[in-house]
N, CA, C and O of each residue as an XYZ file, in Angstrom:
672
protein
N       0.615     -1.207      0.063
C       0.166     -0.006      0.133
C       1.095      1.136     -0.031
O       2.017      1.347      0.758
N       0.808      1.960     -1.196
C       1.489      3.460     -1.174
C       0.277      4.528     -1.220
O      -0.729      4.426     -1.921
N       0.568      5.511     -0.377
C      -0.305      6.761     -0.557
C       0.461      7.799     -1.437
O       1.642      8.109     -1.275
N      -0.286      8.238     -2.287
C       0.235      9.537     -3.369
C      -0.670     10.522     -3.296
O      -1.877     10.414     -3.510
N       0.024     11.645     -2.940
C      -0.650     12.967     -2.764
C      -0.435     13.708     -4.353
O       0.588     13.855     -5.023
N      -1.631     14.028     -4.577
C      -1.816     15.089     -5.911
C      -1.722     16.403     -5.161
O      -2.418     16.895     -4.272
N      -0.484     16.870     -5.895
C      -0.268     18.478     -5.821
C      -0.494     19.404     -7.157
O      -0.042     19.206     -8.285
N      -1.019     20.075     -6.866
C      -0.935     21.432     -8.055
C      -0.361     22.811     -7.825
O      -0.194     23.322     -6.717
N      -0.107     23.300     -8.874
C       0.474     24.717     -8.783
C       0.315     25.499     -9.896
O       0.013     24.753    -10.828
N       0.379     26.799    -10.299
C       0.111     27.394    -11.277
C       0.659     29.052    -11.181
O       1.046     29.688    -10.200
N       0.533     29.415    -12.484
C       0.536     30.984    -12.288
C      -0.815     31.603    -12.256
O      -1.697     31.213    -13.021
N      -1.057     32.836    -11.142
C      -2.377     33.332    -11.304
C      -2.217     34.826    -11.487
O      -1.233     35.452    -11.094
N      -3.254     35.348    -12.113
C      -3.326     36.906    -12.423
C      -4.566     37.132    -11.583
O      -5.625     36.697    -12.036
N      -4.567     37.803    -10.334
C      -5.611     38.401     -9.868
C      -6.755     37.445     -9.594
O      -7.926     37.774     -9.785
N      -6.375     36.207     -9.123
C      -6.664     34.999     -8.748
C      -6.218     34.546     -7.290
O      -5.024     34.434     -7.013
N      -7.206     34.295     -6.389
C      -6.339     34.122     -5.132
C      -6.646     32.744     -4.618
O      -6.111     32.443     -3.551
N      -7.469     31.801     -5.239
C      -7.593     30.437     -4.844
C      -8.175     29.829     -6.231
O      -8.847     30.412     -7.082
N      -7.734     28.523     -6.211
C      -8.449     27.389     -7.136
C      -8.475     25.954     -6.592
O      -7.552     25.401     -5.994
N      -9.634     25.454     -6.883
C      -9.893     24.261     -6.402
C     -10.917     23.494     -7.172
O     -11.565     24.082     -8.037
N     -11.126     22.166     -6.915
C     -12.388     21.525     -7.467
C     -13.442     22.039     -7.017
O     -13.482     22.194     -5.796
N     -14.600     22.459     -7.816
C     -15.793     23.021     -7.434
C     -16.496     22.229     -6.285
O     -16.717     21.024     -6.403
N     -16.807     22.865     -5.282
C     -17.435     22.420     -4.341
C     -16.590     21.766     -3.129
O     -16.957     21.284     -2.058
N     -15.184     21.955     -3.772
C     -14.186     21.785     -2.447
C     -13.344     20.421     -3.113
O     -13.690     19.657     -4.014
N     -12.019     20.459     -2.223
C     -11.215     18.840     -2.601
C     -12.184     17.735     -2.437
O     -12.159     16.889     -3.331
N     -12.961     17.584     -1.559
C     -13.495     16.339     -1.197
C     -14.926     16.432     -1.643
O     -15.837     16.104     -0.883
N     -15.163     16.916     -2.978
C     -16.595     16.686     -3.524
C     -16.662     15.665     -4.233
O     -15.858     15.249     -5.068
N     -18.076     15.067     -3.750
C     -18.236     13.755     -4.277
C     -18.504     13.916     -5.783
O     -18.347     12.899     -6.458
N     -18.847     14.930     -6.347
C     -18.881     15.152     -8.139
C     -17.852     15.274     -8.880
O     -17.750     14.953    -10.064
N     -16.679     15.975     -7.852
C     -15.451     15.890     -8.857
C     -14.706     14.824     -9.557
O     -14.585     13.807     -8.873
N     -14.205     14.778    -10.663
C     -13.704     13.791    -11.092
C     -12.107     13.933    -11.448
O     -11.660     14.637    -12.354
N     -11.449     13.234    -10.677
C      -9.882     13.210    -11.100
C      -9.371     12.259    -12.147
O      -9.430     11.031    -12.082
N      -8.848     12.997    -13.143
C      -8.255     11.933    -14.211
C      -6.760     12.274    -14.478
O      -6.181     13.317    -14.780
N      -6.306     10.824    -14.220
C      -4.756     10.439    -14.835
C      -4.444      9.057    -15.174
O      -5.294      8.207    -14.909
N      -3.420      8.731    -15.688
C      -3.142      7.689    -16.069
C      -2.216      7.165    -14.967
O      -1.717      7.720    -13.988
N      -2.136      5.712    -15.520
C      -1.736      4.918    -14.255
C      -0.561      3.989    -14.699
O      -0.562      3.601    -15.868
N       0.475      3.589    -13.828
C       1.319      2.788    -14.300
C       1.446      1.486    -13.456
O       1.227      1.430    -12.245
N       1.770      0.601    -14.130
C       1.505     -0.903    -13.322
C       2.674     -0.853    -12.567
O       3.726     -0.358    -12.972
N       2.451     -1.512    -11.151
C       3.627     -1.648    -10.619
C       4.368     -2.752    -10.692
O       5.374     -2.876     -9.993
N       3.900     -3.840    -11.683
C       4.611     -4.959    -12.100
C       5.423     -4.868    -13.162
O       6.596     -5.213    -13.022
N       4.901     -4.334    -14.561
C       5.226     -4.272    -15.688
C       5.910     -2.716    -16.262
O       6.618     -2.290    -17.174
N       5.319     -2.331    -15.301
C       5.735     -0.529    -15.516
C       5.006     -0.062    -16.545
O       5.030      1.163    -16.667
N       4.350     -0.683    -17.341
C       3.450      0.072    -18.549
C       2.581      0.926    -17.917
O       2.221      0.830    -16.744
N       2.093      2.157    -19.084
C       1.645      3.187    -18.508
C       0.182      3.173    -19.454
O       0.147      3.075    -20.681
N      -0.872      3.283    -18.634
C      -2.219      3.163    -19.463
C      -2.158      4.388    -20.814
O      -1.453      5.397    -20.813
N      -2.818      4.083    -21.576
C      -2.921      4.912    -22.942
C      -3.860      5.997    -22.606
O      -3.772      7.136    -23.064
N      -4.802      5.571    -21.748
C      -6.094      6.790    -21.412
C      -5.948      7.150    -20.189
O      -5.342      6.449    -19.378
N      -6.495      8.314    -19.890
C      -6.550      8.965    -18.761
C      -7.659      7.984    -17.976
O      -8.516      7.503    -18.717
N      -7.733      7.635    -16.560
C      -8.529      7.029    -15.739
C      -9.244      7.975    -15.031
O      -8.720      9.071    -14.833
N     -10.282      7.753    -14.643
C     -11.460      8.845    -13.786
C     -11.818      7.956    -12.633
O     -12.186      6.782    -12.664
N     -11.623      8.802    -11.549
C     -11.916      8.264    -10.079
C     -12.675      9.322     -9.544
O     -12.360     10.501     -9.708
N     -13.566      8.986     -8.972
C     -14.558      9.850     -7.873
C     -14.957      9.268     -6.539
O     -15.244      8.075     -6.437
N     -14.979     10.125     -5.483
C     -15.790      9.777     -4.450
C     -17.131      9.406     -4.268
O     -17.590      8.935     -3.227
N     -17.923      9.689     -5.598
C     -19.110      9.165     -5.373
C     -19.297      7.650     -6.185
O     -20.295      6.934     -6.261
N     -18.130      7.497     -6.669
C     -18.219      6.012     -7.411
C     -17.311      5.083     -6.796
O     -16.117      5.351     -6.658
N     -17.887      3.877     -6.379
C     -17.013      2.830     -5.648
C     -17.455      1.514     -6.278
O     -18.566      1.614     -6.798
N     -16.931      0.383     -6.371
C     -16.759     -0.890     -6.786
C     -16.030     -1.765     -5.745
O     -15.120     -1.273     -5.078
N     -16.420     -3.094     -5.583
C     -16.326     -4.080     -4.963
C     -14.655     -4.172     -4.849
O     -14.284     -3.424     -5.754
N     -13.702     -4.603     -4.326
C     -12.006     -5.125     -4.098
C     -12.324     -6.421     -4.800
O     -12.818     -7.315     -4.112
N     -12.086     -6.657     -6.187
C     -11.764     -7.994     -6.483
C     -11.139     -8.767     -5.357
O     -10.307     -8.399     -4.527
N     -11.739     -9.935     -5.524
C     -11.137    -11.139     -4.410
C     -10.895    -10.582     -3.491
O      -9.714    -10.775     -3.203
N     -11.523     -9.768     -2.616
C     -11.382     -9.135     -1.185
C     -12.381     -8.539     -0.756
O     -13.415     -8.512     -1.423
N     -12.283     -7.947      0.428
C     -13.768     -7.171      1.011
C     -13.484     -5.956      1.003
O     -12.346     -5.496      0.900
N     -14.732     -5.202      1.135
C     -14.722     -3.713      1.029
C     -15.073     -3.377     -0.464
O     -15.401     -4.166     -1.351
N     -14.890     -1.698     -0.541
C     -14.921     -1.164     -2.038
C     -13.612     -0.288     -2.174
O     -12.764     -0.132     -1.295
N     -13.613      0.276     -3.500
C     -12.600      0.738     -3.803
C     -13.180      1.655     -4.483
O     -14.404      1.593     -4.602
N     -12.482      2.669     -5.060
C     -13.123      3.907     -6.227
C     -12.757      3.411     -7.569
O     -13.355      3.695     -8.606
N     -11.583      2.541     -7.446
C     -11.086      2.207     -9.040
C     -10.798      0.652     -8.955
O     -10.159      0.495     -7.914
N     -10.959     -0.407     -9.502
C     -10.519     -1.577     -9.738
C     -10.327     -1.794    -11.020
O     -11.263     -1.535    -11.776
N      -9.120     -2.301    -11.551
C      -8.577     -2.098    -12.989
C      -7.708     -3.355    -12.969
O      -7.158     -3.792    -11.958
N      -7.638     -3.916    -14.241
C      -6.567     -4.754    -14.382
C      -5.547     -4.570    -15.454
O      -6.015     -4.418    -16.582
N      -4.304     -4.554    -15.340
C      -3.312     -4.066    -16.268
C      -3.621     -4.779    -17.536
O      -3.835     -5.983    -17.393
N      -3.703     -4.236    -18.924
C      -3.845     -4.936    -20.133
C      -2.639     -5.581    -20.648
O      -2.723     -6.332    -21.620
N      -1.349     -5.310    -19.981
C      -0.342     -6.123    -20.710
C       0.120     -7.192    -19.819
O       0.480     -8.236    -20.362
N       0.165     -7.113    -18.659
C       0.560     -8.390    -17.768
C      -0.669     -8.765    -16.849
O      -0.420     -9.437    -15.848
N      -1.763     -8.451    -17.063
C      -2.907     -9.004    -16.334
C      -3.023     -8.871    -14.964
O      -3.910     -9.507    -14.394
N      -2.117     -7.995    -14.196
C      -2.343     -7.794    -12.702
C      -3.503     -6.907    -12.591
O      -3.964     -6.157    -13.452
N      -4.000     -7.165    -11.095
C      -5.227     -6.572    -10.841
C      -4.591     -5.362     -9.954
O      -3.594     -5.564     -9.260
N      -5.225     -4.107    -10.021
C      -4.750     -3.153     -9.096
C      -5.918     -2.174     -8.848
O      -6.769     -1.997     -9.720
N      -5.958     -1.579     -7.736
C      -7.023     -0.719     -6.905
C      -6.486      0.728     -6.639
O      -5.286      0.869     -6.405
N      -7.292      1.764     -6.665
C      -7.263      2.936     -6.242
C      -8.422      3.549     -5.455
O      -9.535      3.774     -5.929
N      -7.971      3.835     -3.986
C      -8.731      4.307     -3.098
C      -8.889      5.762     -2.842
O      -7.853      6.203     -2.345
N      -9.673      6.538     -2.974
C      -9.362      8.009     -2.711
C      -9.592      8.130     -1.024
O     -10.458      7.402     -0.538
N      -8.891      8.962     -0.205
C      -8.785      9.201      1.124
C      -8.915     10.681      1.101
O      -7.964     11.456      0.997
N     -10.397     11.076      1.228
C     -10.582     12.550      1.333
C     -10.025     13.015      2.715
O      -9.548     12.187      3.492
N     -10.084     14.281      3.005
C     -10.159     15.211      4.324
C      -8.825     15.844      4.381
O      -8.703     16.671      5.285
N      -7.830     15.653      3.648
C      -6.440     16.127      3.630
C      -6.125     17.082      2.287
O      -4.956     17.388      2.053
N      -7.094     17.494      1.506
C      -6.813     18.552      0.569
C      -7.169     19.882      0.849
O      -8.108     20.123      1.607
N      -6.405     20.909      0.225
C      -6.711     22.304      0.556
C      -6.863     22.833     -0.968
O      -6.510     22.181     -1.951
N      -7.326     23.853     -0.996
C      -7.356     24.824     -2.374
C      -5.663     25.347     -2.444
O      -4.929     25.376     -1.456
N      -5.288     25.707     -3.722
C      -4.296     26.406     -3.997
C      -4.649     27.702     -3.671
O      -5.475     28.227     -4.417
N      -4.262     28.295     -2.814
C      -4.493     29.789     -2.422
C      -3.159     30.589     -2.311
O      -2.189     30.160     -1.685
N      -3.181     31.643     -2.888
C      -1.857     32.266     -3.381
C      -1.958     33.783     -2.858
O      -3.009     34.374     -3.107
N      -1.075     34.374     -2.242
C      -0.830     35.727     -2.145
C      -0.913     36.501     -3.334
O       0.218     36.260     -3.755
N      -1.338     37.139     -4.059
C      -1.370     37.583     -5.364
C       0.167     38.590     -5.634
O       0.715     38.785     -6.719
N       0.480     38.971     -4.638
C       1.884     39.711     -4.623
C       3.223     38.531     -4.819
O       4.303     38.638     -5.400
N       2.686     37.562     -4.165
C       3.933     36.553     -4.458
C       4.360     35.446     -5.578
O       3.708     35.139     -6.576
N       5.368     35.028     -5.245
C       5.550     34.285     -6.866
C       4.902     32.711     -6.426
O       5.295     31.881     -5.606
N       3.873     32.723     -7.257
C       3.124     31.524     -7.481
C       3.709     30.085     -7.604
O       3.273     29.110     -6.992
N       4.739     30.082     -8.462
C       5.271     28.824     -8.957
C       5.971     28.051     -7.942
O       6.182     26.861     -8.176
N       6.404     28.626     -6.723
C       7.190     27.780     -5.556
C       6.216     27.064     -4.641
O       6.747     26.245     -3.891
N       5.049     27.187     -4.558
C       3.774     26.578     -3.943
C       2.944     25.691     -4.379
O       2.040     25.999     -5.155
N       3.155     24.318     -3.888
C       2.168     23.429     -4.258
C       1.028     23.090     -3.384
O       1.231     22.911     -2.183
N      -0.416     22.964     -3.998
C      -1.405     22.592     -2.840
C      -1.774     21.146     -3.034
O      -1.745     20.490     -4.075
N      -2.167     20.744     -1.688
C      -2.242     19.275     -1.795
C      -4.070     19.342     -2.266
O      -4.800     20.246     -1.861
N      -4.535     18.251     -3.136
C      -5.775     18.106     -3.418
C      -6.208     16.870     -2.932
O      -7.297     16.975     -2.369
N      -5.742     15.707     -2.944
C      -6.303     14.493     -2.685
C      -5.165     13.395     -2.777
O      -4.267     13.272     -3.611
N      -5.504     12.570     -1.569
C      -4.480     11.567     -1.146
C      -5.229     10.236     -2.010
O      -6.459     10.200     -1.990
N      -4.417      9.074     -2.819
C      -4.729      8.302     -3.533
C      -4.003      6.842     -2.713
O      -2.774      6.880     -2.776
N      -4.469      5.799     -2.094
C      -4.105      4.637     -1.543
C      -3.961      4.021     -2.814
O      -5.024      4.120     -3.427
N      -3.107      3.438     -3.450
C      -2.735      2.655     -4.694
C      -2.408      1.232     -4.322
O      -1.707      1.224     -3.310
N      -2.620      0.244     -4.698
C      -2.073     -0.922     -4.592
C      -2.314     -1.687     -6.214
O      -3.362     -2.012     -6.772
N      -0.950     -1.797     -6.641
C      -0.687     -2.440     -8.001
C      -0.647     -1.508     -9.305
O      -0.618     -1.795    -10.501
N      -0.656     -0.184     -8.567
C      -0.794      1.085     -9.802
C      -0.128      2.187     -9.224
O       0.040      2.272     -8.008
N       0.314      3.152    -10.142
C       0.997      4.273     -9.455
C       0.102      5.219    -10.451
O      -0.098      5.034    -11.651
N      -0.403      6.331     -9.584
C      -0.860      7.374    -10.496
C       0.298      8.339    -11.240
O       1.347      8.598    -10.650
N       0.013      8.848    -12.591
C       1.221      9.484    -13.269
C       0.159     10.336    -14.051
O      -1.004      9.967    -14.217
N       0.665     11.473    -14.497
C      -0.075     12.646    -15.593
C      -1.256     12.876    -15.457
O      -2.135     12.298    -16.097
N      -1.466     13.834    -14.524
C      -2.681     14.305    -14.011
C      -3.317     15.063    -15.101
O      -2.498     15.584    -15.858
N      -4.564     15.268    -15.389
C      -5.159     15.925    -16.529
C      -6.369     16.823    -15.603
O      -7.276     16.378    -14.899
N      -5.998     18.213    -15.903
C      -6.948     19.417    -15.459
C      -8.241     19.299    -16.263
O      -8.278     20.046    -17.241
N      -9.105     18.671    -16.101
C     -10.323     18.704    -17.010
C     -11.216     19.840    -16.554
O     -10.645     20.885    -16.242
N     -12.545     19.783    -16.472
C     -13.345     20.689    -15.826
C     -13.932     20.462    -14.553
O     -13.568     19.474    -13.916
N     -14.895     21.328    -14.033
C     -15.176     21.277    -12.841
C     -14.359     22.045    -12.053
O     -14.154     21.425    -11.009
N     -13.729     23.229    -12.062
C     -13.067     23.926    -11.197
C     -13.687     25.202    -10.653
O     -14.525     25.807    -11.323
N     -13.290     25.636     -9.431
C     -13.732     26.864     -9.201
C     -12.530     27.796     -8.626
O     -11.664     27.344     -7.877
N     -12.569     28.977     -9.006
C     -11.754     30.185     -8.523
C     -12.380     31.295     -8.019
O     -13.504     31.671     -8.352
N     -11.511     31.934     -7.053
C     -12.047     32.997     -6.611
C     -10.975     34.240     -6.993
O      -9.759     34.070     -6.902
N     -11.549     35.455     -7.411
C     -10.743     36.457     -7.740
C     -10.108     37.617     -6.493
O     -10.809     37.744     -5.489
N      -9.313     38.117     -6.545
C      -8.699     38.968     -5.489
C     -10.080     40.056     -5.263
O      -9.830     40.725     -4.260
N     -11.131     40.364     -5.718
C     -12.305     41.209     -5.594
C     -12.951     40.288     -4.683
O     -13.649     40.789     -3.802
N     -12.831     38.927     -4.744
C     -14.032     37.901     -3.897
C     -14.884     37.234     -5.133
O     -15.408     36.136     -4.948
N     -15.014     37.885     -6.357
C     -15.851     37.158     -7.205
C     -15.511     35.743     -7.265
O     -14.321     35.431     -7.286
N     -16.488     34.786     -7.297
C     -16.268     33.294     -7.536
C     -16.792     32.846     -9.257
O     -17.867     33.029     -9.828
N     -15.680     32.287     -9.657
C     -15.904     31.696    -10.994
C     -16.074     30.296    -11.088
O     -15.058     29.658    -10.815
N     -17.272     29.511    -11.458
C     -17.324     28.105    -11.482
C     -17.433     27.703    -12.724
O     -17.432     28.420    -13.724
N     -17.546     26.347    -12.661
C     -17.509     25.239    -13.942
C     -16.475     25.751    -14.640
O     -16.699     26.021    -15.820
N     -15.167     25.995    -14.111
C     -14.135     26.399    -14.976
C     -13.530     25.215    -15.729
O     -13.366     24.151    -15.133
N     -13.198     25.350    -16.994
C     -12.434     23.822    -17.798
C     -11.135     24.616    -18.033
O     -10.906     25.704    -18.561
N     -10.240     23.522    -17.351
C      -8.848     23.893    -17.613
C      -7.985     22.754    -18.097
O      -6.820     22.492    -17.799
N      -9.002     22.001    -19.088
C      -8.363     21.085    -20.105
C      -7.469     21.822    -21.379
O      -6.919     21.064    -22.179
N      -7.367     22.913    -21.509
C      -6.221     23.660    -22.482
C      -5.249     24.054    -21.380
O      -4.195     24.534    -21.796
N      -5.382     23.953    -20.077
C      -3.980     24.720    -19.355
C      -4.217     26.174    -19.140
O      -3.292     26.931    -18.846
N      -5.409     26.558    -19.280
C      -5.415     27.903    -18.677
C      -6.937     28.514    -18.717
O      -7.847     27.920    -19.294
N      -7.132     29.900    -17.969
C      -8.627     30.168    -18.172
C      -8.212     31.387    -17.881
O      -7.344     31.655    -17.050
N      -8.943     32.320    -18.695
C      -9.062     33.782    -18.925
C     -10.400     34.343    -18.793
O     -11.367     33.757    -19.280
N     -10.507     35.394    -18.189
C     -11.855     36.003    -17.933
C     -11.930     37.386    -17.393
O     -10.919     37.777    -16.808
N     -12.789     38.079    -17.469
C     -12.644     39.616    -16.972
C     -13.481     39.725    -15.518
O     -14.629     39.286    -15.598
N     -13.164     40.140    -14.466
C     -13.881     40.252    -13.183
C     -14.436     41.870    -13.308
O     -13.742     42.886    -13.314
N     -15.848     41.764    -13.400
C     -16.739     42.809    -13.663
C     -16.654     43.756    -12.301
O     -16.620     44.986    -12.314
N     -16.625     42.858    -11.052
C     -16.670     43.719     -9.529
C     -15.095     44.316     -9.453
O     -15.018     45.452     -8.983
N     -14.066     43.797     -9.788
C     -12.877     43.868     -9.549
C     -12.380     45.054    -10.674
O     -11.539     45.874    -10.304
N     -12.901     45.113    -11.990
C     -12.697     45.868    -13.154
C     -11.347     45.713    -13.550
O     -10.552     46.619    -13.801
N     -11.105     44.202    -13.593
C      -9.619     43.763    -14.324
C      -9.751     42.347    -14.636
O     -10.636     41.574    -14.268
N      -8.634     42.104    -15.446
C      -8.493     40.409    -16.047
C      -8.104     39.345    -15.013
O      -7.372     39.679    -14.081
N      -8.460     38.328    -15.098
C      -8.067     37.616    -14.179
C      -7.770     36.368    -15.233
O      -8.422     36.129    -16.250
N      -6.505     35.556    -14.685
C      -6.160     34.613    -15.410
C      -5.400     33.521    -14.697
O      -4.725     33.908    -13.743
N      -5.376     32.085    -15.007
C      -4.924     31.262    -14.484
C      -3.975     30.204    -15.611
O      -4.459     29.581    -16.555
N      -2.583     30.222    -15.213
C      -2.116     29.508    -16.474
C      -0.923     28.782    -15.948
O      -0.688     28.855    -14.742
N      -0.113     28.058    -16.767
C       1.025     27.352    -16.412
C       0.783     26.277    -15.282
O       1.476     26.327    -14.266
N       0.017     25.509    -15.405
C      -0.801     24.525    -14.374
C       0.217     23.443    -14.541
O       0.587     23.066    -15.653
N       0.753     22.848    -13.182
C       1.403     22.096    -13.047
C       0.926     21.014    -11.861
O       0.456     21.523    -10.843
N       0.996     19.895    -11.909
C       0.555     18.730    -11.315
C       1.961     17.691    -11.235
O       2.819     17.457    -12.086
N       1.758     17.106     -9.601
C       2.602     16.134     -9.441
C       2.023     15.176     -8.771
O       0.813     15.352     -8.628
N       2.597     13.904     -8.152
C       2.263     12.966     -7.250
C       3.394     12.665     -6.258
O       4.441     12.227     -6.736
N       3.320     12.823     -5.121
C       4.169     12.601     -4.255
C       3.729     11.424     -3.261
O       2.561     11.202     -2.942
N       5.028     10.589     -2.751
C       4.543      9.408     -2.072
C       4.161     10.027     -0.331
O       5.089     10.598      0.242
N       3.033      9.906      0.298
C       2.897     10.455      1.462
C       2.312      9.485      2.378
O       1.482      8.682      1.953
N       2.822      9.493      4.104
C       1.991      8.175      4.852
C       1.051      8.640      5.287
O       0.240      7.941      5.894
């Protein structure tokens, strides 16, 4: 059992926070990433989707997990269980350099697989420096640009980066 923490960072212009819509533990938010088999090291060709609202029985075991999958190359079974409660929004002081700070979003208990290559899809929310909330943000293109009517300035999210680190 290895726990992987998904961390994100990015460049903000007049944005103070970014998180999945409804919070890091939202039941409806879908996390997309590729999986690397712990046995043969092969990486899935397509992004896999996991969500707190979706569970399946553990193959040949007890309980449930958020994802049960078999490696297409070596046939090994693996599971991914999401561990909520330890994620935080990416919150930044707009006067500081944002590239130096990573925010933890979610912990994944992975057995047989390792998460790699996170995909920033849709379903994000951000708050501007004026307090305006932007919802249903699609970050699949790697950026978001809008105009804040209340603050009377442009807002932008760009240079998004994600990584997975091993945690206890």
